[in-house]
C-alpha positions as CSV (number, residue, x, y, z in Angstrom):
1,M,0.0,0.0,0.0
2,H,1.9,3.1,1.2
3,N,4.9,3.7,3.3
4,I,3.2,5.2,6.3
5,H,2.2,3.8,9.7
6,D,-1.4,2.8,10.7
7,A,-1.7,5.8,13.0
8,E,-0.8,8.2,10.2
9,E,-3.4,6.4,8.0
10,N,-5.9,6.9,10.8
11,Y,-5.3,10.7,10.9
12,L,-5.6,11.0,7.1
13,E,-8.8,8.9,7.1
14,A,-10.2,11.0,10.0
15,I,-9.5,14.2,8.1
16,V,-11.4,12.8,5.1
17,V,-14.4,11.7,7.3
18,L,-14.5,15.0,9.2
19,H,-14.2,17.1,6.1
20,R,-17.1,15.1,4.6
21,T,-19.3,15.5,7.7
22,Q,-18.4,19.0,8.9
23,G,-16.4,20.8,6.2
24,E,-13.4,22.5,7.7
25,V,-11.2,20.4,10.0
26,R,-8.9,21.7,12.7
27,S,-6.5,19.8,15.0
28,I,-9.0,20.0,17.9
29,D,-11.6,18.2,15.7
30,L,-9.1,15.4,15.1
31,A,-8.3,15.2,18.8
32,H,-12.0,14.8,19.7
33,H,-12.7,12.4,16.8
34,L,-9.8,10.1,17.6
35,S,-10.0,10.6,21.4
36,L,-6.4,11.8,21.6
37,S,-4.7,14.7,23.3
38,R,-4.1,17.9,21.3
39,A,-0.4,17.4,21.8
40,S,-0.5,14.0,20.2
41,V,-2.4,15.4,17.3
42,S,-0.1,18.3,16.9
43,N,2.9,16.1,16.7
44,A,1.3,13.8,14.2
45,I,0.2,16.7,12.0
46,K,3.7,18.1,12.0
47,K,5.0,14.7,10.8
48,L,2.3,14.5,8.1
49,E,3.1,18.0,7.0
50,K,6.8,17.1,6.8
51,E,5.9,14.0,4.7
52,G,3.8,16.1,2.3
53,H,0.4,14.7,3.2
54,V,-1.2,17.6,5.1
55,I,-1.0,21.4,5.0
56,M,-2.0,23.4,8.1
57,Q,-3.2,26.8,6.9
58,H,-2.5,30.0,8.9
59,D,-6.1,29.9,10.3
60,G,-5.5,26.4,11.6
61,I,-7.6,24.6,9.0
62,L,-6.1,21.3,7.8
63,K,-6.0,20.6,4.1
64,L,-4.9,17.3,2.6
65,T,-2.4,17.3,-0.2
66,P,-3.3,15.0,-3.2
67,S,-1.2,12.2,-1.7
68,G,-2.9,12.7,1.7
69,E,-6.3,12.8,0.2
70,A,-5.6,9.6,-1.8
71,I,-4.4,7.7,1.2
72,G,-7.2,9.0,3.4
73,R,-9.9,8.1,0.9
74,E,-8.4,4.7,0.3
75,I,-8.4,3.8,4.0
76,D,-12.0,5.2,4.4
77,D,-13.1,3.1,1.5
78,R,-11.5,0.0,3.0
79,H,-13.1,0.8,6.4
80,Q,-16.6,1.3,5.0
81,T,-16.4,-1.8,2.7
82,I,-15.1,-4.1,5.5
83,K,-17.6,-2.7,8.0
84,R,-20.5,-3.4,5.4
85,W,-19.2,-6.9,5.0
86,F,-19.2,-7.6,8.7
87,L,-22.6,-6.1,9.2
88,S,-23.9,-8.3,6.4
89,L,-22.6,-11.3,8.4
90,G,-24.7,-10.2,11.4
91,I,-21.8,-8.8,13.4
92,S,-22.9,-6.0,15.8
93,E,-22.4,-2.4,14.7
94,E,-19.8,-1.8,17.5
95,N,-17.7,-4.9,16.7
96,A,-18.0,-4.3,12.9
97,E,-16.7,-0.7,13.4
98,N,-13.9,-1.7,15.7
99,D,-12.8,-4.7,13.7
100,A,-12.9,-2.8,10.4
101,C,-10.7,-0.1,11.9
102,R,-8.0,-2.7,12.7
103,I,-8.3,-4.8,9.6
104,E,-8.4,-1.9,7.1
105,H,-4.6,-1.4,7.6
106,A,-3.5,-5.0,7.5
107,I,-5.6,-6.5,4.7
108,S,-3.8,-7.3,1.5
109,Q,-4.9,-5.7,-1.7
110,E,-5.9,-9.0,-3.2
111,T,-8.1,-9.9,-0.2
112,Y,-9.6,-6.5,-0.1
113,D,-10.4,-6.6,-3.8
114,R,-12.2,-9.9,-3.3
115,V,-14.1,-8.7,-0.2
116,K,-15.1,-5.5,-2.1
117,A,-16.3,-7.6,-5.1
118,A,-18.4,-9.7,-2.7
119,V,-19.9,-6.8,-0.8
120,I,-20.4,-4.5,-3.8
121,P,-20.8,-6.9,-6.7
122,D,-20.6,-4.2,-9.4
123,A,-17.6,-2.5,-7.8
124,S,-15.2,-3.7,-10.5
125,A,-17.4,-2.2,-13.1
126,Q,-17.3,1.2,-11.3
127,E,-13.5,1.4,-11.3
């Protein structure tokens, strides 16, 4: 996949999700969403900026670069697809959410592609 850690993927995914649900995203929003301290978020954002995935504007709004957006959207897609699969198997909402969050980082591309094809049968036609 990419050359970043699971935690960094979580930050990028969270920015994508928060942007979709609330528009502008600041570090404090990430801290609340991820249940982390502002200091932890600040350190992670600095690292993601250095790696070229995030830009913090002067007003504190976080913007994803094209690479950050691509990674965040990919992880969000994996999360939602895996969660849908688990829910279709009768797994509780809470366990489906928690397990999808862990598996989205570790699943191989081949396995993910097969899961996605099973969950969304016409997915290959959409790509």
